Backbone of each chain as nested JSON, in Angstrom:
{
  "chains": [
    {"id": "A", "residues": [
      {"number": 1, "name": "MET", "atoms": {"N": [0.847, -1.21, 0.0], "CA": [0.0, 0.0, 0.0], "C": [0.876, 1.253, 0.0]}},
      {"number": 2, "name": "PRO", "atoms": {"N": [0.768, 2.05, -1.04], "CA": [1.556, 3.281, -1.062], "C": [1.107, 4.239, 0.033]}},
      {"number": 3, "name": "LEU", "atoms": {"N": [2.019, 5.059, 0.476], "CA": [1.735, 6.017, 1.532], "C": [1.758, 7.428, 0.905]}},
      {"number": 4, "name": "PRO", "atoms": {"N": [0.631, 8.159, 0.989], "CA": [0.61, 9.479, 0.356], "C": [1.518, 10.486, 1.062]}},
      {"number": 5, "name": "VAL", "atoms": {"N": [1.957, 11.484, 0.317], "CA": [2.857, 12.514, 0.843], "C": [2.29, 13.151, 2.114]}},
      {"number": 6, "name": "GLU", "atoms": {"N": [1.016, 13.496, 2.088], "CA": [0.417, 14.19, 3.232], "C": [0.492, 13.348, 4.502]}},
      {"number": 7, "name": "GLU", "atoms": {"N": [0.306, 12.041, 4.33], "CA": [0.379, 11.119, 5.461], "C": [1.79, 11.088, 6.064]}},
      {"number": 8, "name": "ILE", "atoms": {"N": [2.776, 11.059, 5.185], "CA": [4.174, 11.045, 5.651], "C": [4.478, 12.339, 6.409]}},
      {"number": 9, "name": "LYS", "atoms": {"N": [4.045, 13.459, 5.823], "CA": [4.293, 14.755, 6.472], "C": [3.648, 14.796, 7.85]}},
      {"number": 10, "name": "LYS", "atoms": {"N": [2.43, 14.287, 7.936], "CA": [1.701, 14.329, 9.203], "C": [2.433, 13.508, 10.264]}},
      {"number": 11, "name": "LEU", "atoms": {"N": [2.877, 12.316, 9.877], "CA": [3.594, 11.45, 10.828], "C": [4.854, 12.145, 11.342]}},
      {"number": 12, "name": "ILE", "atoms": {"N": [5.578, 12.776, 10.441], "CA": [6.822, 13.441, 10.856], "C": [6.499, 14.634, 11.761]}},
      {"number": 13, "name": "LYS", "atoms": {"N": [5.504, 15.415, 11.354], "CA": [5.097, 16.597, 12.135], "C": [4.646, 16.232, 13.549]}},
      {"number": 14, "name": "ASP", "atoms": {"N": [3.94, 15.089, 13.663], "CA": [3.454, 14.655, 14.975], "C": [4.616, 14.44, 15.941]}},
      {"number": 15, "name": "SER", "atoms": {"N": [5.733, 13.916, 15.43], "CA": [6.881, 13.649, 16.302], "C": [7.852, 14.813, 16.368]}},
      {"number": 16, "name": "ILE", "atoms": {"N": [7.942, 15.553, 15.266], "CA": [8.915, 16.649, 15.195], "C": [8.145, 17.91, 14.795]}},
      {"number": 17, "name": "PRO", "atoms": {"N": [7.461, 18.538, 15.769], "CA": [6.509, 19.604, 15.442], "C": [7.121, 20.812, 14.71]}},
      {"number": 18, "name": "ASP", "atoms": {"N": [8.397, 21.133, 14.992], "CA": [8.945, 22.329, 14.341], "C": [9.567, 22.034, 12.973]}},
      {"number": 19, "name": "ALA", "atoms": {"N": [9.354, 20.842, 12.457], "CA": [10.025, 20.456, 11.213], "C": [9.479, 21.194, 9.998]}},
      {"number": 20, "name": "SER", "atoms": {"N": [10.391, 21.696, 9.152], "CA": [9.969, 22.087, 7.805], "C": [10.265, 20.888, 6.919]}},
      {"number": 21, "name": "ILE", "atoms": {"N": [9.272, 20.489, 6.165], "CA": [9.391, 19.233, 5.424], "C": [9.099, 19.471, 3.957]}},
      {"number": 22, "name": "GLU", "atoms": {"N": [9.993, 18.991, 3.131], "CA": [9.731, 19.024, 1.695], "C": [9.852, 17.599, 1.188]}},
      {"number": 23, "name": "ILE", "atoms": {"N": [8.814, 17.129, 0.491], "CA": [8.861, 15.751, 0.007], "C": [8.604, 15.725, -1.495]}},
      {"number": 24, "name": "LYS", "atoms": {"N": [9.477, 15.037, -2.2], "CA": [9.268, 14.864, -3.641], "C": [8.877, 13.42, -3.921]}},
      {"number": 25, "name": "ASP", "atoms": {"N": [7.857, 13.278, -4.745], "CA": [7.474, 11.948, -5.223], "C": [8.3, 11.711, -6.489]}},
      {"number": 26, "name": "LEU", "atoms": {"N": [9.371, 10.927, -6.334], "CA": [10.393, 10.892, -7.391], "C": [9.889, 10.308, -8.707]}},
      {"number": 27, "name": "MET", "atoms": {"N": [9.005, 9.331, -8.598], "CA": [8.573, 8.663, -9.83], "C": [7.072, 8.798, -10.069]}},
      {"number": 28, "name": "GLY", "atoms": {"N": [6.416, 9.582, -9.221], "CA": [4.977, 9.753, -9.378], "C": [4.188, 8.497, -9.053]}},
      {"number": 29, "name": "ASP", "atoms": {"N": [4.798, 7.587, -8.264], "CA": [4.112, 6.324, -7.968], "C": [3.754, 6.188, -6.484]}},
      {"number": 30, "name": "SER", "atoms": {"N": [3.88, 7.291, -5.725], "CA": [3.634, 7.26, -4.274], "C": [4.426, 6.154, -3.582]}},
      {"number": 31, "name": "ASN", "atoms": {"N": [5.585, 5.862, -4.079], "CA": [6.37, 4.759, -3.524], "C": [7.853, 5.086, -3.395]}},
      {"number": 32, "name": "HIS", "atoms": {"N": [8.32, 6.056, -4.162], "CA": [9.728, 6.45, -4.09], "C": [9.795, 7.945, -3.796]}},
      {"number": 33, "name": "TYR", "atoms": {"N": [10.173, 8.264, -2.57], "CA": [10.17, 9.656, -2.156], "C": [11.567, 10.123, -1.76]}},
      {"number": 34, "name": "ALA", "atoms": {"N": [11.755, 11.433, -1.853], "CA": [12.943, 12.055, -1.258], "C": [12.446, 13.16, -0.338]}},
      {"number": 35, "name": "ALA", "atoms": {"N": [12.864, 13.136, 0.903], "CA": [12.406, 14.132, 1.869], "C": [13.574, 14.939, 2.402]}},
      {"number": 36, "name": "THR", "atoms": {"N": [13.355, 16.259, 2.504], "CA": [14.307, 17.111, 3.197], "C": [13.606, 17.647, 4.431]}},
      {"number": 37, "name": "ILE", "atoms": {"N": [14.214, 17.442, 5.582], "CA": [13.573, 17.799, 6.842], "C": [14.528, 18.669, 7.652]}},
      {"number": 38, "name": "ILE", "atoms": {"N": [14.017, 19.835, 8.049], "CA": [14.843, 20.765, 8.822], "C": [14.175, 20.985, 10.172]}},
      {"number": 39, "name": "SER", "atoms": {"N": [14.94, 20.769, 11.242], "CA": [14.359, 20.924, 12.572], "C": [15.434, 21.249, 13.589]}},
      {"number": 40, "name": "SER", "atoms": {"N": [15.057, 22.013, 14.613], "CA": [16.023, 22.3, 15.678], "C": [16.326, 21.029, 16.486]}},
      {"number": 41, "name": "GLN", "atoms": {"N": [15.446, 20.023, 16.391], "CA": [15.726, 18.759, 17.101], "C": [16.972, 18.057, 16.558]}},
      {"number": 42, "name": "PHE", "atoms": {"N": [17.406, 18.471, 15.363], "CA": [18.595, 17.831, 14.775], "C": [19.891, 18.523, 15.192]}},
      {"number": 43, "name": "ASN", "atoms": {"N": [19.753, 19.645, 15.889], "CA": [20.959, 20.368, 16.287], "C": [21.806, 19.527, 17.237]}},
      {"number": 44, "name": "ASN", "atoms": {"N": [23.105, 19.51, 16.964], "CA": [24.064, 18.873, 17.876], "C": [23.863, 17.382, 18.101]}},
      {"number": 45, "name": "ILE", "atoms": {"N": [23.227, 16.704, 17.131], "CA": [23.236, 15.241, 17.2], "C": [23.759, 14.71, 15.865]}},
      {"number": 46, "name": "SER", "atoms": {"N": [24.24, 13.459, 15.876], "CA": [24.874, 12.91, 14.679], "C": [23.843, 12.667, 13.585]}},
      {"number": 47, "name": "LYS", "atoms": {"N": [24.323, 12.54, 12.356], "CA": [23.441, 12.219, 11.214], "C": [22.627, 10.95, 11.496]}},
      {"number": 48, "name": "ILE", "atoms": {"N": [23.31, 9.965, 12.073], "CA": [22.61, 8.708, 12.355], "C": [21.443, 8.963, 13.3]}},
      {"number": 49, "name": "GLU", "atoms": {"N": [21.689, 9.745, 14.357], "CA": [20.609, 10.049, 15.31], "C": [19.511, 10.871, 14.629]}},
      {"number": 50, "name": "GLN", "atoms": {"N": [19.892, 11.779, 13.737], "CA": [18.893, 12.592, 13.023], "C": [17.975, 11.705, 12.189]}},
      {"number": 51, "name": "HIS", "atoms": {"N": [18.591, 10.785, 11.439], "CA": [17.777, 9.908, 10.598], "C": [16.924, 8.977, 11.449]}},
      {"number": 52, "name": "LYS", "atoms": {"N": [17.477, 8.555, 12.597], "CA": [16.693, 7.682, 13.481], "C": [15.442, 8.392, 13.989]}},
      {"number": 53, "name": "LEU", "atoms": {"N": [15.563, 9.689, 14.286], "CA": [14.383, 10.444, 14.737], "C": [13.302, 10.43, 13.659]}},
      {"number": 54, "name": "VAL", "atoms": {"N": [13.734, 10.579, 12.405], "CA": [12.757, 10.554, 11.304], "C": [12.143, 9.155, 11.177]}},
      {"number": 55, "name": "TYR", "atoms": {"N": [13.004, 8.139, 11.207], "CA": [12.491, 6.769, 11.107], "C": [11.493, 6.477, 12.231]}},
      {"number": 56, "name": "LYS", "atoms": {"N": [11.824, 6.93, 13.456], "CA": [10.929, 6.661, 14.588], "C": [9.587, 7.335, 14.361]}},
      {"number": 57, "name": "SER", "atoms": {"N": [9.599, 8.545, 13.786], "CA": [8.343, 9.26, 13.559], "C": [7.457, 8.484, 12.584]}},
      {"number": 58, "name": "LEU", "atoms": {"N": [8.063, 7.677, 11.739], "CA": [7.291, 6.932, 10.737], "C": [6.748, 5.612, 11.293]}},
      {"number": 59, "name": "LYS", "atoms": {"N": [7.006, 5.391, 12.563], "CA": [6.379, 4.282, 13.304], "C": [6.421, 2.929, 12.576]}},
      {"number": 60, "name": "GLY", "atoms": {"N": [7.606, 2.535, 12.185], "CA": [7.75, 1.193, 11.61], "C": [7.31, 1.064, 10.16]}},
      {"number": 61, "name": "LYS", "atoms": {"N": [6.837, 2.173, 9.571], "CA": [6.398, 2.085, 8.171], "C": [7.58, 2.036, 7.206]}},
      {"number": 62, "name": "MET", "atoms": {"N": [8.7, 2.603, 7.655], "CA": [9.886, 2.611, 6.799], "C": [10.342, 1.184, 6.563]}},
      {"number": 63, "name": "GLY", "atoms": {"N": [10.547, 0.863, 5.301], "CA": [10.952, -0.505, 4.962], "C": [9.776, -1.45, 4.836]}},
      {"number": 64, "name": "ASN", "atoms": {"N": [8.577, -0.947, 5.154], "CA": [7.383, -1.767, 4.962], "C": [6.456, -1.083, 3.947]}},
      {"number": 65, "name": "GLU", "atoms": {"N": [5.4, -0.37, 4.445], "CA": [4.534, 0.339, 3.481], "C": [5.333, 1.339, 2.664]}},
      {"number": 66, "name": "LEU", "atoms": {"N": [6.33, 1.901, 3.37], "CA": [7.127, 2.927, 2.728], "C": [8.374, 2.276, 2.172]}},
      {"number": 67, "name": "HIS", "atoms": {"N": [8.369, 2.053, 0.881], "CA": [9.45, 1.273, 0.279], "C": [10.739, 2.086, 0.204]}},
      {"number": 68, "name": "ALA", "atoms": {"N": [10.629, 3.277, -0.353], "CA": [11.854, 4.034, -0.602], "C": [11.667, 5.502, -0.246]}},
      {"number": 69, "name": "LEU", "atoms": {"N": [12.323, 5.901, 0.819], "CA": [12.299, 7.304, 1.21], "C": [13.738, 7.712, 1.474]}},
      {"number": 70, "name": "SER", "atoms": {"N": [14.279, 8.522, 0.593], "CA": [15.629, 8.977, 0.91], "C": [15.501, 10.252, 1.737]}},
      {"number": 71, "name": "ILE", "atoms": {"N": [16.37, 10.369, 2.72], "CA": [16.226, 11.416, 3.732], "C": [17.437, 12.329, 3.748]}},
      {"number": 72, "name": "THR", "atoms": {"N": [17.178, 13.631, 3.75], "CA": [18.223, 14.608, 4.024], "C": [17.766, 15.414, 5.227]}},
      {"number": 73, "name": "THR", "atoms": {"N": [18.613, 15.519, 6.235], "CA": [18.219, 16.25, 7.443], "C": [19.193, 17.394, 7.692]}},
      {"number": 74, "name": "GLU", "atoms": {"N": [18.646, 18.454, 8.295], "CA": [19.478, 19.594, 8.672], "C": [18.961, 20.18, 9.966]}},
      {"number": 75, "name": "GLY", "atoms": {"N": [19.868, 20.684, 10.78], "CA": [19.445, 21.415, 11.97], "C": [19.051, 22.837, 11.591]}},
      {"number": 76, "name": "LYS", "atoms": {"N": [18.539, 23.589, 12.564], "CA": [18.266, 25.009, 12.253], "C": [18.436, 25.881, 13.482]}}
    ]},
    {"id": "B", "residues": [
      {"number": 1, "name": "MET", "atoms": {"N": [21.632, -14.027, 21.677], "CA": [20.953, -14.407, 20.435], "C": [21.939, -14.814, 19.355]}},
      {"number": 2, "name": "GLU", "atoms": {"N": [21.596, -15.895, 18.68], "CA": [22.464, -16.462, 17.647], "C": [22.825, -15.465, 16.537]}},
      {"number": 3, "name": "ILE", "atoms": {"N": [21.782, -14.774, 16.049], "CA": [22.003, -13.89, 14.896], "C": [22.908, -12.704, 15.264]}},
      {"number": 4, "name": "ASN", "atoms": {"N": [22.767, -12.202, 16.498], "CA": [23.627, -11.093, 16.91], "C": [25.093, -11.519, 16.951]}},
      {"number": 5, "name": "LYS", "atoms": {"N": [25.33, -12.772, 17.385], "CA": [26.71, -13.287, 17.408], "C": [27.271, -13.343, 16.003]}},
      {"number": 6, "name": "LYS", "atoms": {"N": [26.428, -13.775, 15.077], "CA": [26.863, -13.865, 13.682], "C": [27.212, -12.471, 13.143]}},
      {"number": 7, "name": "ILE", "atoms": {"N": [26.351, -11.498, 13.438], "CA": [26.593, -10.129, 12.962], "C": [27.886, -9.59, 13.577]}},
      {"number": 8, "name": "GLU", "atoms": {"N": [28.042, -9.827, 14.894], "CA": [29.259, -9.348, 15.553], "C": [30.503, -9.95, 14.92]}},
      {"number": 9, "name": "SER", "atoms": {"N": [30.433, -11.241, 14.6], "CA": [31.635, -11.845, 14.027], "C": [31.878, -11.301, 12.616]}},
      {"number": 10, "name": "LEU", "atoms": {"N": [30.815, -10.993, 11.868], "CA": [31.004, -10.405, 10.533], "C": [31.68, -9.038, 10.62]}},
      {"number": 11, "name": "ILE", "atoms": {"N": [31.216, -8.21, 11.566], "CA": [31.812, -6.864, 11.625], "C": [33.176, -6.871, 12.341]}},
      {"number": 12, "name": "ASN", "atoms": {"N": [33.425, -7.918, 13.123], "CA": [34.761, -8.056, 13.714], "C": [35.781, -8.53, 12.683]}},
      {"number": 13, "name": "ASP", "atoms": {"N": [35.322, -9.411, 11.8], "CA": [36.26, -10.046, 10.857], "C": [36.505, -9.219, 9.599]}},
      {"number": 14, "name": "ASN", "atoms": {"N": [35.631, -8.234, 9.336], "CA": [35.767, -7.453, 8.105], "C": [35.828, -5.96, 8.438]}},
      {"number": 15, "name": "GLU", "atoms": {"N": [36.968, -5.345, 8.112], "CA": [37.141, -3.929, 8.477], "C": [36.059, -3.056, 7.864]}},
      {"number": 16, "name": "VAL", "atoms": {"N": [35.737, -3.345, 6.596], "CA": [34.649, -2.613, 5.95], "C": [33.62, -3.641, 5.507]}},
      {"number": 17, "name": "CYS", "atoms": {"N": [32.443, -3.52, 6.077], "CA": [31.442, -4.551, 5.921], "C": [30.138, -3.882, 5.472]}},
      {"number": 18, "name": "LEU", "atoms": {"N": [29.633, -4.277, 4.308], "CA": [28.396, -3.683, 3.801], "C": [27.289, -4.738, 3.764]}},
      {"number": 19, "name": "PHE", "atoms": {"N": [26.27, -4.521, 4.586], "CA": [25.091, -5.384, 4.538], "C": [24.212, -4.841, 3.423]}},
      {"number": 20, "name": "MET", "atoms": {"N": [23.958, -5.673, 2.428], "CA": [23.333, -5.155, 1.201], "C": [22.394, -6.176, 0.582]}},
      {"number": 21, "name": "LYS", "atoms": {"N": [21.624, -5.7, -0.402], "CA": [20.785, -6.617, -1.181], "C": [21.531, -6.94, -2.46]}},
      {"number": 22, "name": "GLY", "atoms": {"N": [21.851, -8.217, -2.638], "CA": [22.676, -8.632, -3.769], "C": [24.137, -8.662, -3.367]}},
      {"number": 23, "name": "THR", "atoms": {"N": [25.0, -8.738, -4.361], "CA": [26.442, -8.811, -4.109], "C": [27.122, -7.575, -4.703]}},
      {"number": 24, "name": "PRO", "atoms": {"N": [28.358, -7.285, -4.294], "CA": [29.046, -6.124, -4.859], "C": [29.095, -6.162, -6.397]}},
      {"number": 25, "name": "ASP", "atoms": {"N": [29.198, -7.348, -6.972], "CA": [29.235, -7.44, -8.44], "C": [27.849, -7.381, -9.06]}},
      {"number": 26, "name": "ALA", "atoms": {"N": [26.846, -7.745, -8.301], "CA": [25.475, -7.735, -8.824], "C": [24.49, -7.266, -7.749]}},
      {"number": 27, "name": "PRO", "atoms": {"N": [24.522, -5.966, -7.441], "CA": [23.577, -5.442, -6.446], "C": [22.148, -5.597, -6.967]}},
      {"number": 28, "name": "GLN", "atoms": {"N": [21.218, -5.868, -6.054], "CA": [19.843, -6.095, -6.495], "C": [18.897, -4.999, -6.034]}},
      {"number": 29, "name": "CYS", "atoms": {"N": [19.448, -3.846, -5.702], "CA": [18.618, -2.729, -5.27], "C": [19.439, -1.466, -5.541]}},
      {"number": 30, "name": "GLY", "atoms": {"N": [18.768, -0.419, -5.962], "CA": [19.459, 0.814, -6.346], "C": [20.26, 1.426, -5.213]}},
      {"number": 31, "name": "PHE", "atoms": {"N": [19.736, 1.309, -3.981], "CA": [20.425, 1.91, -2.842], "C": [21.705, 1.143, -2.521]}},
      {"number": 32, "name": "SER", "atoms": {"N": [21.619, -0.194, -2.603], "CA": [22.817, -1.01, -2.377], "C": [23.838, -0.748, -3.477]}},
      {"number": 33, "name": "MET", "atoms": {"N": [23.335, -0.56, -4.701], "CA": [24.255, -0.286, -5.805], "C": [24.963, 1.054, -5.593]}},
      {"number": 34, "name": "ALA", "atoms": {"N": [24.22, 2.045, -5.109], "CA": [24.811, 3.371, -4.916], "C": [25.979, 3.309, -3.926]}},
      {"number": 35, "name": "VAL", "atoms": {"N": [25.774, 2.599, -2.806], "CA": [26.853, 2.519, -1.8], "C": [28.024, 1.706, -2.351]}},
      {"number": 36, "name": "THR", "atoms": {"N": [27.712, 0.62, -3.048], "CA": [28.765, -0.19, -3.674], "C": [29.608, 0.664, -4.612]}},
      {"number": 37, "name": "ASN", "atoms": {"N": [28.937, 1.489, -5.414], "CA": [29.665, 2.336, -6.367], "C": [30.576, 3.331, -5.658]}},
      {"number": 38, "name": "VAL", "atoms": {"N": [30.082, 3.897, -4.564], "CA": [30.898, 4.85, -3.794], "C": [32.158, 4.145, -3.268]}},
      {"number": 39, "name": "LEU", "atoms": {"N": [31.974, 2.964, -2.7], "CA": [33.118, 2.241, -2.123], "C": [34.115, 1.843, -3.212]}},
      {"number": 40, "name": "LYS", "atoms": {"N": [33.586, 1.408, -4.353], "CA": [34.478, 1.034, -5.456], "C": [35.242, 2.26, -5.958]}},
      {"number": 41, "name": "HIS", "atoms": {"N": [34.516, 3.379, -6.043], "CA": [35.14, 4.624, -6.517], "C": [36.312, 5.029, -5.615]}},
      {"number": 42, "name": "LEU", "atoms": {"N": [36.16, 4.783, -4.315], "CA": [37.215, 5.144, -3.365], "C": [38.254, 4.021, -3.207]}},
      {"number": 43, "name": "ASN", "atoms": {"N": [38.123, 2.992, -4.062], "CA": [39.04, 1.847, -4.003], "C": [39.089, 1.184, -2.63]}},
      {"number": 44, "name": "VAL", "atoms": {"N": [37.939, 1.053, -2.039], "CA": [37.865, 0.41, -0.73], "C": [37.689, -1.091, -0.925]}},
      {"number": 45, "name": "ASN", "atoms": {"N": [38.5, -1.836, -0.201], "CA": [38.348, -3.282, -0.191], "C": [37.281, -3.614, 0.861]}},
      {"number": 46, "name": "PHE", "atoms": {"N": [36.127, -4.084, 0.428], "CA": [35.05, -4.314, 1.402], "C": [34.392, -5.665, 1.215]}},
      {"number": 47, "name": "LYS", "atoms": {"N": [33.759, -6.101, 2.299], "CA": [33.021, -7.368, 2.266], "C": [31.536, -7.047, 2.12]}},
      {"number": 48, "name": "GLY", "atoms": {"N": [30.936, -7.531, 1.06], "CA": [29.493, -7.357, 0.886], "C": [28.759, -8.574, 1.432]}},
      {"number": 49, "name": "ILE", "atoms": {"N": [27.786, -8.324, 2.293], "CA": [27.007, -9.437, 2.855], "C": [25.603, -9.351, 2.255]}},
      {"number": 50, "name": "ASN", "atoms": {"N": [25.219, -10.374, 1.523], "CA": [23.915, -10.372, 0.857], "C": [22.81, -10.818, 1.821]}},
      {"number": 51, "name": "VAL", "atoms": {"N": [22.011, -9.851, 2.273], "CA": [20.974, -10.202, 3.262], "C": [19.818, -10.958, 2.612]}},
      {"number": 52, "name": "LEU", "atoms": {"N": [19.736, -10.916, 1.279], "CA": [18.644, -11.637, 0.609], "C": [18.826, -13.154, 0.72]}},
      {"number": 53, "name": "GLU", "atoms": {"N": [20.05, -13.562, 1.064], "CA": [20.301, -14.998, 1.194], "C": [19.972, -15.517, 2.59]}},
      {"number": 54, "name": "ASP", "atoms": {"N": [19.639, -14.633, 3.5], "CA": [19.455, -15.052, 4.888], "C": [18.414, -14.149, 5.565]}},
      {"number": 55, "name": "GLU", "atoms": {"N": [17.199, -14.662, 5.656], "CA": [16.093, -13.856, 6.187], "C": [16.352, -13.444, 7.647]}},
      {"number": 56, "name": "ASP", "atoms": {"N": [16.987, -14.327, 8.431], "CA": [17.293, -13.983, 9.825], "C": [18.25, -12.799, 9.893]}},
      {"number": 57, "name": "LEU", "atoms": {"N": [19.205, -12.816, 8.977], "CA": [20.18, -11.73, 8.938], "C": [19.517, -10.435, 8.476]}},
      {"number": 58, "name": "ARG", "atoms": {"N": [18.627, -10.56, 7.502], "CA": [17.936, -9.378, 6.955], "C": [17.165, -8.656, 8.054]}},
      {"number": 59, "name": "GLN", "atoms": {"N": [16.474, -9.415, 8.914], "CA": [15.749, -8.808, 10.031], "C": [16.7, -8.457, 11.162]}},
      {"number": 60, "name": "GLY", "atoms": {"N": [17.658, -9.378, 11.411], "CA": [18.562, -9.221, 12.559], "C": [19.409, -7.956, 12.493]}},
      {"number": 61, "name": "ILE", "atoms": {"N": [19.879, -7.627, 11.299], "CA": [20.758, -6.455, 11.179], "C": [19.973, -5.173, 11.455]}},
      {"number": 62, "name": "LYS", "atoms": {"N": [18.68, -5.183, 11.131], "CA": [17.857, -3.99, 11.389], "C": [17.755, -3.736, 12.892]}},
      {"number": 63, "name": "GLU", "atoms": {"N": [17.582, -4.82, 13.645], "CA": [17.497, -4.675, 15.106], "C": [18.864, -4.376, 15.714]}},
      {"number": 64, "name": "PHE", "atoms": {"N": [19.873, -5.053, 15.19], "CA": [21.227, -4.872, 15.722], "C": [21.653, -3.403, 15.643]}},
      {"number": 65, "name": "SER", "atoms": {"N": [21.37, -2.781, 14.486], "CA": [21.792, -1.396, 14.278], "C": [20.721, -0.4, 14.706]}},
      {"number": 66, "name": "ASP", "atoms": {"N": [19.526, -0.879, 15.039], "CA": [18.38, -0.008, 15.267], "C": [18.189, 0.907, 14.058]}},
      {"number": 67, "name": "TRP", "atoms": {"N": [18.124, 0.278, 12.911], "CA": [18.069, 1.005, 11.625], "C": [17.182, 0.189, 10.685]}},
      {"number": 68, "name": "PRO", "atoms": {"N": [16.129, 0.815, 10.125], "CA": [15.109, -0.01, 9.448], "C": [15.392, -0.372, 7.997]}},
      {"number": 69, "name": "THR", "atoms": {"N": [16.481, 0.134, 7.439], "CA": [16.676, -0.089, 6.004], "C": [18.032, -0.72, 5.703]}},
      {"number": 70, "name": "ILE", "atoms": {"N": [18.124, -1.262, 4.511], "CA": [19.343, -1.857, 3.969], "C": [19.646, -1.044, 2.706]}},
      {"number": 71, "name": "PRO", "atoms": {"N": [20.864, -0.71, 2.398], "CA": [22.136, -1.172, 2.953], "C": [22.531, -0.495, 4.273]}},
      {"number": 72, "name": "GLN", "atoms": {"N": [23.492, -1.128, 4.933], "CA": [24.095, -0.58, 6.153], "C": [25.602, -0.797, 6.081]}},
      {"number": 73, "name": "LEU", "atoms": {"N": [26.321, 0.291, 6.331], "CA": [27.782, 0.225, 6.232], "C": [28.432, 0.27, 7.615]}},
      {"number": 74, "name": "TYR", "atoms": {"N": [29.314, -0.694, 7.85], "CA": [30.135, -0.702, 9.071], "C": [31.6, -0.55, 8.693]}},
      {"number": 75, "name": "VAL", "atoms": {"N": [32.299, 0.331, 9.413], "CA": [33.742, 0.465, 9.234], "C": [34.397, 0.279, 10.599]}},
      {"number": 76, "name": "LYS", "atoms": {"N": [35.278, -0.707, 10.673], "CA": [35.936, -1.049, 11.945], "C": [34.931, -1.089, 13.087]}},
      {"number": 77, "name": "LYS", "atoms": {"N": [33.878, -1.839, 12.888], "CA": [32.842, -2.127, 13.892], "C": [31.915, -0.952, 14.173]}},
      {"number": 78, "name": "GLU", "atoms": {"N": [32.166, 0.19, 13.502], "CA": [31.314, 1.351, 13.767], "C": [30.261, 1.473, 12.667]}},
      {"number": 79, "name": "PHE", "atoms": {"N": [29.0, 1.642, 13.054], "CA": [27.934, 1.839, 12.084], "C": [28.048, 3.25, 11.504]}},
      {"number": 80, "name": "ILE", "atoms": {"N": [28.223, 3.326, 10.201], "CA": [28.414, 4.629, 9.542], "C": [27.084, 5.197, 9.06]}},
      {"number": 81, "name": "GLY", "atoms": {"N": [26.227, 4.329, 8.545], "CA": [24.918, 4.808, 8.108], "C": [24.385, 3.995, 6.954]}},
      {"number": 82, "name": "GLY", "atoms": {"N": [23.258, 4.47, 6.421], "CA": [22.654, 3.849, 5.252], "C": [23.025, 4.634, 4.006]}},
      {"number": 83, "name": "CYS", "atoms": {"N": [22.278, 4.388, 2.945], "CA": [22.614, 4.965, 1.643], "C": [22.67, 6.495, 1.672]}},
      {"number": 84, "name": "ASP", "atoms": {"N": [21.67, 7.135, 2.277], "CA": [21.623, 8.606, 2.247], "C": [22.835, 9.216, 2.932]}},
      {"number": 85, "name": "ILE", "atoms": {"N": [23.168, 8.688, 4.104], "CA": [24.291, 9.241, 4.874], "C": [25.609, 8.978, 4.153]}},
      {"number": 86, "name": "VAL", "atoms": {"N": [25.766, 7.764, 3.637], "CA": [27.018, 7.435, 2.941], "C": [27.193, 8.333, 1.717]}},
      {"number": 87, "name": "LYS", "atoms": {"N": [26.098, 8.531, 0.96], "CA": [26.199, 9.386, -0.23], "C": [26.528, 10.83, 0.147]}},
      {"number": 88, "name": "GLU", "atoms": {"N": [25.854, 11.314, 1.196], "CA": [26.089, 12.694, 1.631], "C": [27.544, 12.864, 2.111]}},
      {"number": 89, "name": "MET", "atoms": {"N": [28.018, 11.882, 2.891], "CA": [29.403, 11.959, 3.368], "C": [30.388, 11.917, 2.206]}},
      {"number": 90, "name": "PHE", "atoms": {"N": [30.061, 11.086, 1.216], "CA": [30.934, 10.981, 0.039], "C": [30.987, 12.32, -0.688]}},
      {"number": 91, "name": "GLU", "atoms": {"N": [29.818, 12.925, -0.911], "CA": [29.763, 14.186, -1.662], "C": [30.508, 15.306, -0.939]}},
      {"number": 92, "name": "LYS", "atoms": {"N": [30.516, 15.269, 0.383], "CA": [31.205, 16.308, 1.154], "C": [32.68, 15.977, 1.405]}},
      {"number": 93, "name": "GLY", "atoms": {"N": [33.117, 14.816, 0.919], "CA": [34.503, 14.411, 1.143], "C": [34.741, 13.801, 2.521]}},
      {"number": 94, "name": "GLU", "atoms": {"N": [33.661, 13.698, 3.313], "CA": [33.837, 13.213, 4.689], "C": [34.077, 11.708, 4.765]}},
      {"number": 95, "name": "LEU", "atoms": {"N": [33.545, 10.986, 3.783], "CA": [33.722, 9.534, 3.81], "C": [35.193, 9.189, 3.574]}},
      {"number": 96, "name": "LYS", "atoms": {"N": [35.781, 9.881, 2.607], "CA": [37.2, 9.642, 2.326], "C": [38.036, 9.962, 3.568]}},
      {"number": 97, "name": "GLU", "atoms": {"N": [37.726, 11.109, 4.188], "CA": [38.451, 11.497, 5.409], "C": [38.351, 10.416, 6.484]}},
      {"number": 98, "name": "LEU", "atoms": {"N": [37.125, 9.911, 6.65], "CA": [36.906, 8.88, 7.674], "C": [37.72, 7.625, 7.364]}},
      {"number": 99, "name": "LEU", "atoms": {"N": [37.692, 7.228, 6.077], "CA": [38.395, 6.002, 5.689], "C": [39.903, 6.179, 5.822]}},
      {"number": 100, "name": "VAL", "atoms": {"N": [40.38, 7.391, 5.522], "CA": [41.814, 7.654, 5.679], "C": [42.177, 7.644, 7.168]}},
      {"number": 101, "name": "SER", "atoms": {"N": [41.322, 8.299, 7.983], "CA": [41.648, 8.38, 9.41], "C": [41.595, 6.994, 10.067]}},
      {"number": 102, "name": "LYS", "atoms": {"N": [40.785, 6.113, 9.505], "CA": [40.739, 4.753, 10.057], "C": [41.724, 3.821, 9.352]}},
      {"number": 103, "name": "LYS", "atoms": {"N": [42.574, 4.42, 8.505], "CA": [43.628, 3.67, 7.806], "C": [43.086, 2.549, 6.916]}},
      {"number": 104, "name": "ILE", "atoms": {"N": [41.943, 2.819, 6.285], "CA": [41.37, 1.843, 5.351], "C": [41.917, 2.105, 3.949]}},
      {"number": 105, "name": "ILE", "atoms": {"N": [42.039, 3.393, 3.599], "CA": [42.6, 3.731, 2.277], "C": [43.775, 4.707, 2.443]}}
    ]}
  ]
}
């Protein structure tokens, strides 16, 4: 089951309220996305920890319903 | 747990260890191919572990690293990241720096 962009944004926002999120549907198939997420929660933590915060916000959907989401994170 | 012991021995025995879908010569997923290409470009001698051949390993590595996706790169027992992080580090020159500082290349 593909996951719509709005759903992904909502999940991330619920966990990371100050996030600015930009998501591209790379192939127009609701299955391959690239997301850029900017949040103060990423300040002073490693890239691995930043990506883990995003993965946690997706509540286990990553690697399951969500097949391909490439992530770029930045602090602010 | 059996699978954790196996993972530990893989990352202990191989300085650069890539858990991936497919093999370095025939990656079976675009993300695994991207990391393979980066490592080849940097002339890194690495061990590719095909998780598609072992369902326990495919699930086990996700729990071991607390990371939900494959590929996963380990250098000298340290988890470096998945495809996005490895690509970003490569583009910024940080991956090369890390590999040089760890005396891999």
